[in-house]
C-alpha positions in Angstrom: 39.2 27.5 44.1 40.2 27.9 40.4 42.1 31.1 41.3 44.0 29.3 44.0 44.9 26.5 41.5 46.1 29.0 38.9 48.2 30.7 41.5 49.7 27.4 42.6 50.6 26.5 39.0 52.1 29.9 38.4 54.2 29.6 41.6 55.4 26.1 40.6 56.3 27.3 37.1 58.3 30.2 38.5 60.2 27.9 40.8 61.0 25.5 38.0 62.3 28.5 35.9 64.5 29.7 38.7 65.9 26.2 39.2 66.7 26.0 35.4 68.4 29.4 35.5 70.5 28.2 38.5 71.6 25.1 36.6 72.5 27.2 33.6 74.6 29.6 35.7 76.4 26.7 37.3 77.2 25.1 33.9 78.4 28.4 32.6 80.7 28.9 35.6 82.0 25.4 35.0 82.7 26.4 31.3 84.7 29.4 32.5 86.8 27.2 34.9 87.4 24.6 32.2 88.2 27.4 29.7 90.9 28.7 32.0 92.4 25.3 32.5 92.4 24.5 28.7 93.8 28.0 27.9 96.8 27.3 30.1 97.5 24.0 28.3 97.3 25.7 24.9 100.1 28.2 25.3 102.0 26.5 22.4 99.1 27.5 20.1 99.0 31.2 21.1 100.1 32.4 17.7 97.6 30.2 15.8 95.0 32.3 13.9 91.4 31.3 14.2 88.1 32.7 12.9 86.9 34.6 15.9 83.4 36.1 16.4 83.4 39.8 17.4 83.2 40.9 21.0 79.7 42.4 20.5 77.8 39.5 18.9 74.2 40.3 18.4 71.8 38.5 20.8 70.2 36.3 18.1 73.7 35.3 16.8 75.1 34.0 20.1 74.3 30.4 19.3 76.0 30.7 15.9 79.0 32.2 17.6 79.1 29.3 20.1 79.0 26.9 17.2 81.9 28.8 15.6 84.0 28.5 18.8 83.3 24.8 19.1 84.1 24.1 15.5 87.4 26.0 15.6 88.4 24.1 18.7 87.6 20.7 17.2 89.5 21.6 14.0 92.6 23.4 15.3 93.3 21.7 18.6 93.6 18.1 17.7 95.1 15.6 20.1 93.1 17.0 22.9 94.2 17.0 26.5 91.9 16.1 29.3 91.2 19.8 29.9 90.2 20.3 26.2 87.9 17.3 26.3 86.2 18.6 29.4 85.8 22.1 27.9 84.4 20.6 24.7 81.9 18.6 26.6 80.8 21.6 28.6 80.5 23.7 25.4 78.3 21.0 23.8 76.1 20.6 26.9 72.4 21.7 26.5 72.6 23.9 29.5 75.4 25.9 27.9 73.3 26.4 24.8 70.2 27.4 26.8 72.3 29.9 28.8 73.6 31.5 25.6 70.2 31.6 23.8 69.5 35.3 24.0 67.1 35.4 21.1 63.7 35.8 22.6 62.2 37.9 19.8 60.9 34.8 18.0 62.9 36.0 15.0 64.9 32.9 14.2 65.9 34.2 10.7 68.4 36.8 12.0 71.2 36.7 9.5 74.3 35.7 11.4 77.7 35.7 9.8 79.2 32.4 8.8 82.1 31.3 10.9 84.6 31.3 8.1 83.8 34.9 7.3 84.9 36.2 10.7 88.3 37.7 10.8 91.2 35.6 12.1 92.6 36.4 15.4 95.3 34.9 17.6 94.3 32.0 19.9 94.7 34.3 22.9 92.1 36.7 21.6 89.9 33.8 20.5 89.8 32.5 24.1 89.3 36.0 25.5 86.2 36.5 23.4 84.8 33.1 24.2 85.3 34.0 27.9 83.6 37.3 27.3 80.6 35.6 25.6 80.2 33.2 28.6 80.5 36.1 31.1 77.8 38.0 29.2 75.5 35.0 29.5 76.2 34.8 33.2 75.4 38.5 33.7 72.2 38.1 31.8 71.1 35.1 33.8 71.8 37.0 37.0 69.5 39.8 35.8 66.6 37.5 34.9 
């Protein structure tokens, strides 16, 4: 009887985890769509230079990179359009953060570079790298 109960609890836990991953994937796909819409509206800023995390951010620094992207967008793209507001909300959503939290080592003291120490890149490259980070998260969630 105890074994059956433990099996049932494990099955329910696995189902809940799968549902959470599904929600995270959906939110990240939404971020990609909103990023594409916002990017189209920001063509006039294409030459603007922004501190941009590298393409190959370490797993435990993905949350710091996400924060850098959000901060840059808040500072440099004032007077937000509807698309920018939607993108900002999606980037700030807890499901986005959970989807990008790759640090499962328990090591929360990984030294991540401060945002203002990243090299400056044009806005086009900034958005390409943000898109790459979100796609990386989607790929990872699909493999789990």
